[in-house]
Each structure stands twice: as C-alpha cells, then as structure tokens.
N, C-alpha and C positions, 0 to 999 in steps of 0.2 A: 630463908630465901626471899629476897625482895622481888616482888613482881614488877616487871616493866610493862606498863600498859600504854600503848601508843596506837594512833590510827593514822590515815593517809589521804592525798590528792594528786590533781594534775599540778652541746658544746663539744665540740670536739677540741680536746686539749692537745697541744703539741708536745712532743717529747718522745724519745726513744730510749731503749736500754735493754739490759738483760734481765736476769731473774734474781729475786731476793732468795737467800738461803734460809730455810726454815729450820726450827729446832735448835737446841743448844749446841755449842761447839763441841766437837769431839764425840766419840761413841757414847751412846747412852742406851738404856734399856727401859722397856715398859715394865712397871711393877704392878702385879695384880693385888687386889684386896685380899688380906689374909683370911677374911671370912668366906667360908665356902658353904653355900646353901644349895641343896638339890634344886636344879632348875628344870626347865622344860626340855623337850626332845632336842637332840643334837642339832645345832645350828647349821643350816645349809647355806653356803655363800650365795647371795642373790645374783641373778643375771645382771651384769653391770657393764657399762661403757660410758665414757664421758659423752654427755649430750652436746654435740657440736651445734652451736647456735647458727641458724641459717640467717645470717645478717649481712645485708649489703652495706653500702655507704651510710654514713650518719644520716638520720632522718632529715628530709628536706634539704639534703646537702647540695644537690646540683640544681641551682636556680639559674634562670636566664634573665637578661635585662628586659624588663617590661612585660614579660609573660611568664607564666608558670610552666615548667616542663610538661610535655604531653605524656611522658612515661613516668610521671612523678610517683604513681602508685607502686612502681617496682622498687622504690627507694625507701619504703616504709619498713620499720622494724617488725620482725615476725612476732606474732602474739604467742610466744612460747612460754608464757608464765601461766601456770595452772591456776585456774580460779577455783580454789578448793571450796569456797562457800560463795554462793550467789545470793545477794540480798538487795532488793530494790529499796533504796533509801528515799525518804520523802524530799520534796523540793526544798522544804525549810531546812532540813539537815544539810543538804548539799550547799545551799546558799550560805549557811553559817560557816562552812569550810572554805568556800571559794571567795567569799567577800568578808573581810575582817569585820567582826562584830555585827555581821548581817547587813552591812551597808556597802553599796557599790562604790568603791573608791580604788585608787591605784597608788601604790607607794613607789613606783618607778615612773620616770617621766614618759608620758604618752605623746604621740605625734599624729598629725593628720596628713602625713606624707601619702601620696597616692598608692605607694607600694604596700602600705599597711592594709588599705581597703582591698587591694588586689588579692592579698593572701586571705583576708576574711572571706572574700567571695569564693576562693578556691576551697578553703577548709569547710565551708558550708555547702559546697557544690560537689565537684568531682572528688575531692578529698574527704568527703563527709564520713565515709565508712571508717577510715583510719582515725579521724579525730574523735569520733564517738567512742571507739575502743579506748583511746587515751583518756577521754573524759570519764569513762566508766572506771578506769583504774585510778583516777585522781584521788578518790576518797579513801583509797588504800594507803597512799604514800604522802600526800601533801601534809596531813597532820603530823607526820614524822619529821618532814623537812622544815616546816615553818618554825617550830621551837628552836631548832638548831640554827637557822638563819638569824632568828631574833637574838639568840645567845651571842652570836658574833657581830651583832649590830648591823645586820644587812636588811634590805627591804624584803618583805615576805613574798612579794610577787616574783622574786627570782626563781621560785619553784617552776615557773613556766619555761625557764631555760632547760630544765631537765625534761620537760614535756617535748620540746622540739628536738632535743638531743637523742632521747631514747624511748619516747612514749611512756615514760615512767616504768620502764622494764629494767630490773637489776641484771637480767641476763642478756641484755643487748650487747652485741659484739660486732664491731665494724671490721671491714676488710683491712684497715690500717692498724689493727690491734688495739683500738680504743674499746674500752669495756665499761659496763656498769651504767647506772642511771644517769651519771654525769659524764660518761664517755671520757674517762681519763686514759691517756697514753701511759705505758708502763713507767717511764722515767719521771714524768710529771707527777703521777700518783705517788711514786716512791719519795719524791722530793717533799711531798706534803704528808708523809708519815704512813702511807699505805703499803702493805706487804703484797708483793706480787711474786708468786712462786708456783711450784708444782702442785702442792696440796691446797693452798689458800690464795685466793685473789681478792684482796679487800676492796678493789675497785667496784666489786659487785655487792659489797656490804652496804645496804641502804643507809645505815647510820654513820659508819666511819667515812664512807665516800662523801656524804653530805658535809661532814665537818671539814674534810679536805677541800671540797669545792668552795665552801664558805671562806676558808683561809685564802685560797687562790684568788677568788673574786675580790675579796677585800684588798689584797695586794695590788691587783690590777686597777681597782678604783682609786687607790691611793696614788698610783703611778700616773694615771691619765686624767683623773679629776672629773670624769663624767661616766655615767653608767653605760651610755651607748658605746663609748670607746672601750670600756671594760668588757662588754659583751663581745664586741668585735675582736678584741684581743684574745678572749677565751676561745673563739673559733679559729682565728688565723694565726695566733701567736703574738706576743707583745712586740717582738722585733719587727714584724711586718707593719703593724700599726704605727710604731714609732717612725719607721722609714717613710710611711705615707704622710705623717704629720710634718716631718722635716721637708719632704718634697713639695708639699702644698702650702706650708707655713700656716696651716689651719688646724684647729682642733674640733671642727664642726663635722660630726660623722656624716651628715647628709651631704655636705660638700665633698667629703672624701669619697663617698659612695658613688659620686658621679664622675670620678676620675678612674684612670687605669691603675691607680696605686693599690687598690684592693681587688681581690678575686671576686667573681660574681657570687660565689657562695657566701662570702662575708658581707657583700653589699645587701644581700637579702636576709641575712641572719637576724638583724635587729627588727626589720619589719615583720618577719615570721613570728618572732617572740611576742611582739606587741599585739599582733593579730590573735595569737593563741590566748593571750591574757584577756583580750577584749571579748572574745567569744565565751570564755569560761566564766567570766563574771556575770554574763546574762545569757546562759545557754538556751533558755526557752524562747527569748526574743530572736535567736538565730536558728530556731527550728529544731533544737535538740530537746525533745520531750520524750518521756518514757525511757530514758537511758537507764540501764540496769547497773547502777553504781555498786561497786564492790564494798563489802564491809571492811572496817578497820582491822589492822593487825594488832593482836594482843599476845604477849608472850611472857613466860618466865625464863630464867636461865639456870641451866644445870651444868656443873663442871664435870667434863669427861676426862678422866685421868689417863687414858690411853687411846691409841688409834682405834676407832670404832666406826663401822659403817652405819649410815642413817637407817637402813633396814632393821638392824638389830635394836637401835634406839627406839624406833617406832614400835617394834614388837614389845619392848620392855615397857613402853608408855601405854600400851593397850590401844594404839592407833591402827586403823585399817590398812594403812600404807604409809610410805615415806614422803608422799607428796607435800604434806603440810610442813614437814621438817625441811624439805628442799626449798620451799618457798620462804621460810623464815631464815634459812642459812644459805643464801645463794652463793656466798663466797667460797664454799667448799667445792672445789672443782671436781674432785673424784668422788664426791658424796661420802667422804670418809674424814673424820677428824684427824688432824696431823699427828704423827707419832712423836714421842719424845717430849711432850708438853701437855699440860692440863688445858683443855680448851673449853671456853664458856659457850655452850650450845644453847640456842634458843629453842624452847619447846612451847606448845600451846599453853596459854594462860590457865593456871589451875592444875596443870599436869606435872609440875616439878617433883612433888613428893612421890607420885606414882612411878615416874621415870626412875628416880633414884632407887626406889625399892625394887623395881623390875630389873634394873641393871645389877644390883647387889645380889639378886636371886639367881643370876646366871652363873653357873659353875665355870671356873677357868678351863676345865677340860672340855667344855661345850661351847666355848666362846673363841672368836677369831680376832686377831689384831692384824695390822698390815705393815708392809715394808715396800720401799721403792727399790726397783732393780733396773739397772742400765744394761741392756743386752749387748753381748759381744758375739762375734762370729762362731765362737766355740760353744755357745749356750744351746741347750736343748731343754725341753720341759722337764725331762727326767733329772737332768743335772741341776736345774734350778730348784726343783722340788726337794732333792736331797740336800742342797745347800741350806735351805730354809726349814727343813724338817716338816714339809707339808706334802701335798699330793699334786701330781700333774693335773688331775681332774679339777681340783679346786682352783688352780691357777687359770686353766683354760676357761672354766665356767665364769669366774669373776671378770676376766678380761674379754669375754665373748669371742674366744678364738674359734675359727672355723678349722676343723680337721687338725686341731692342736699344732698349727704351724706358727713358727715365730718369725718367718721371713717378712711379714708385713708389719712388724713392730720394732720400734727403737727402744722402748722402755715399757715396763709393765708394773702393775701393782700386785704384790704377792700376799695372799691371805695366809696367815700363820696361826696355828693353834696357840691361844694365849699361854697355855701351860708350857709350851716350847719356846716362847718368845724371849724369856729372860736372858738367854745366852746369846741372842742375836743382836749385834750392834745396829744402831740406826744410822743410816747413811743419808746425807743430804743430797738431793738431786743436783746435778751440775748446773751452773749458771750459764745456760746457753740458749735460753728461749728469747723470743721477741727480737729476732735479728733486725738490724736497722734497715735492710733493703725492703721497702714496702711495695714498690711498684714494679720492679724488674728483677730478673734472676740474679741472685747475689754473686754468682761466679761468672756471669757473662761479661764480655767485653763491653765497655761503655764508651760511646762516641758522642761528642757534643757537636751538634750541627748548628751553625749560626745562619739564621734565615736571611736569604738574599732577595733582591727584587725579583718577582715572578714566581717565587717558591709557593707551593701549596702542600697541604698534608699528603695529597695523593702523589705529588711529584717526589717529595722527600721519602715517602714509603717505597716508591718504586726504585729510587736511587740506592736505598740501603737494603732492598729486598726483604722488607717486613710489611705487615699490613697496617692500614690506617688505624684499626682498632687498638693495636698495641701502642702506637704513638700517642693516641688519646689517653690510654691508661698510664703510660709512663710520665706524661706531662700534665695530666689533669685537664685536658682539653675536651671537656664532656659535651658541651652544647654549642661549640663555635667552630667555624672553619677559618676564622680570621687570624692571620699571623702578622707580626710586626717585623719589619726589617731590623736585623740585629738580634732578634729574639733567639734564645738558646733552647734547642730541642734535644732531649736525651734520647739516644738510640741504644738499646741493649742488644748486643749480639748481632748487629747488622753485618752483612757480608760485603756491602759496598763501602766506598771511602771517597770523601770529598777533599780535594787539596785544601790545605789550610785548616781542616777540622782538627779539634783537639781530641786525642785518643786517651782513654783511661787504661790503666793496667788491668791485666787479667786475661784469661783465655776464653775463647768462645765455647760455650757448652750448649749443645742441642738437647734440651731437656725433653725426654720422651715419657718419663715417669715421675710421679710426685708422691711423696710419703706424707700422709695426712698428719698435721700437727694439732695441738690443742687449740680450739677456738676457730679452726678453719671450717669452711662450708664449701659446697659445690660452687657457689657464686664467687667466693674469694679465690678459690683455686683457678677457676676459669679466668677471672680477671688477671691473676698473676701471670698466667701462661698465654694470655691473649687469645683465648678460645671461648666457647660458649658452654653453658650448662647442658644444653641439648647434646652437644658434641661429646662432652664427658660422659653423659649417661649412655650414649650409644656405644662409645669405645669400651665402657666397663660393664655394660649390661645391668645398670642400676636405674632406679626411679628417682626423679627429682626430689621426692619427699623422703627418701631413704636416709637414715641416720648414719653418719660416717664414723667409723672407729678410728681412734688415734693409732697411728702406725700403719694403717692400711695403705697399700701402694696402688695408685691409680694411673692408668694410661692417660697421657695428656696430648699425645700426637700419634 
C-alpha cells in the first residue's frame, strides 16, 4: 500500500444539472470476503443523518461599489470542518508554505487599485475573525493544492481563489448548490470529470476538485489571455465576461469593473483575491500573530470492497471516532462508501494495515452494508424491512427517524446485514437532484416585468403582491435599490399583472411546506421561500443551530 503523504494552506462556478448515476450499470451485488474470522460484538448501526451544511452565499459574494457590506459577516462560510488535531506551527513553517521557497513573491499579477486596499483593511478589521480561521486552515490544504496547480502549469497563488470561495472548507455549500473548496456547480463539476450523486459528491474531494478547478482555470486563461479576466469568468461565467468585453471593446478588467457590464460581486472578486493573497504572504505585518495553524493531512488508502459506513471503518482501524475519516473523505455524502464498487478510502497515515486487518476480522453475520431506497406512498418501515431482510429498528436508527414515521422522507438509506445482501440488487438513485431553479419556486408562474420610468422595488412588489425581499432574491439585487429603465425583473408567483409583461408557463403554487433536500440549510430554505430563518424556527419549533434531516417537512408559511 503506497502511502500518500500530503499537507495543506489558504469561485463560484456557473452551471446547472442533475445527478450522476453511481455504480455499474444493471443490478449488481456486494460480495463478502470468503474468509470468516470471529469478530467483535454485533455491530449496532450508528445514529446517522446527512449533516446539512449551514452555508449562505459564496464567501464575500455580496460586495458593494466603494464599500464593504455592513452585514458581510453573515456571508462567511460556517466553520463546520472538525479540527481533529490542533497544532501551533512555527512562523518559519508557515512562511515556507505561504511564500514559495520562503521568499515573499507573487506569481499572479498584483495591482494597487484602491479596492484591493479596501479589502485588506476589511479583512484585517471587521472581517478579521473570519480571515484568521481561513488562515489557520491554510496549512492543512495549500500544500495539497499547490503541487496540483504546478502539475497543470498554473500559478501557485491561485490557491487564494479557494480561500475566498470557501475558506478552504471542503464541506462548504452555497444556496445555489455550489459545493466544495472550489465551489463547483453540479454541471460544471461534471464537465470536468467530477461525479455528483447521492452517495458521492466529488466536488468536495479536495484532490479531485483541485484537478478539475485547475483544468477549468487553465481553459479560462487560454480563452481570455489574462488571469484577472479568468478569475472574473470563474465567478461570473465566461459568457458574461465575453459579453462585457464585446460591449466595451476592452480586455482590461479594471476598466470593465467600472462599467455596468459586470455584477458588483464580480467587480470585487479580483480585488478580494489579491487582498487575501497580500495578507497571507505577510500575516504578521497585518496583525495576524499567534494564529493556531492546523497540521497537514497525511493519509494512506484502503480499498473498501462493499458499502461500509465510516463508523465501522473507524472501529476496525482502532480510531476513537469517525471524525478523522469524515475529514479525509468529505465527498462521502452519507458517510458510507458507495455500493456496487470498490472504493479507495483515505485512512490516517500508518493505519492502512490495521484497517485492513480489522475489516477482515469482522464476520459477515455481524457486519452491515447499505442500499438506497426511494420511498413510495405504499411504503412502511415494516414493508421496507421485509423487502431488504433487515429490521425496522435498524432503518429508523440509521436515518434518525422520529417515531418511525416515513412521512417526512423522500428517500432513505437501508442498512442490510452483509450475510443477507448477496441476493439484493443494487439500484442507482434517480437522477433528479440539483434542479435548475435556484432562486424561485420551480412550479410557480414566472412573470417578467420590464422596468419603466418611475418604477422602484417597492412599487413593483406592491403591484405584484410580493415583498421586496423576494424580488431581491429572485434577481440578485442584494445591496442596491437602483433600477434601470428596460431592466427585466423576474417575479415568481405574483398575483398582479402589468399590461405588456411577458408571462411564463406554469401554475401558481402557494408553497406552505418544504421538504428538506441534501445540502439545504435553514438559510437556503428561507432564501428560497422569501422568509427569514427566525420565522422558520418559530413556525417549526426548532433552533437556528439545529441540524436538518433530509426529507424533513418544514412549514414555510
């Protein structure tokens, strides 16, 4: 077994799509090892539920012209990554990671534009707490990213793009379904070779996602010829940047950023990246002393031949818990290796042999594997348990069901005794995830309102009987009240109508309930339905910090 030893440091990509189907085509079965060795006591399925990332918009996403947003701290990614080991690294070690060969230099073009200094002041001032956490996490991931970027012939300082996108968190998830340290949208990630599905989301794999990001950035640089334009296209999409270039007849990013051709978020994207790099190269000079930098990741790889939960693997490896395995394998959405295939699982360095021996020692009669089940109206726990030769208690426990009710679920993971799994075919989850409607209800009527002289957000909201907050969400009008005559405003489900407005097909649906999907949080659900987190908590009797279970039904009105 070859040990992989790597360490680490300190974009929203456009694209939409469905789900990749995992596993081999057609029915297959898990095959247990023929060697049966008496193992430990019978395995009890762990309490399990998909950990829904509490993630708002992409970090630093909502910038204003000339000033940093007052509520910028609400846009920071949650620090949901477990710091399994804390280790204060010396300033010399950090300097060797942040500055190539220990020298302060930049391999991306820098600028003295006033907006760069504006973001430097913010990140060292009001945004200091967030930046310090990102800086601490940098030594965990930058040494992984930089060799990959070098392999693709890219500047090493592009690692700071991941910093402003996700704060170096593989579990970062935005309300627009962008995920991972490089914040890939599903279709874009899939275009660059990443699998996005029920069991595995490789956008969160810090190695594979970095290879994909390097390919994408290389393609953008080849297309536009300058890194500033490539960064802007990574954020806004290549189409929008191309239209801005054609409209201004200029390929100067700073000139483009002073026109209305680019959104405010994109105008501030490059200055934020340069500011983040500038501070990271000289953290002490910017007041960041005594930062508790995290140790590097080091791992070996073990091939898991069947669907196995990380709790069982941790037990076999002799680990105290599954937190380390979850940190090394953030792409496993259900904390279970996918069925129907051999999966290369990362385990702590030096533990590969112990893990293999521990897994081999587990008797098939005492070990569980897993299946996906899409619920129907006729299903009950007893019926599903009989179908999979398991118990209703095991299903309810693994999926953290309250009172064994299925009404709040669309799909579940079924734990099955390995000895009974050989006769059960493996079914692929349906490709129905990541629907393209990001900002408004997918089934609601769509009206396009063309702004006229004298129109305002308040007047438009009153005319269509919706609130201003919803209009901002549907149209990305976060920090402005300014409208242009002729500008098109999307209205979802409005009851009013303006002569000459263009109506979209569909029926008006007053959504009063919402079923939680993978990756959603209270923030994203509130944003989708034009309400607030406080309102959702009050309606459903929950706390803002409470973890949401996939399939749970929430009242939204």
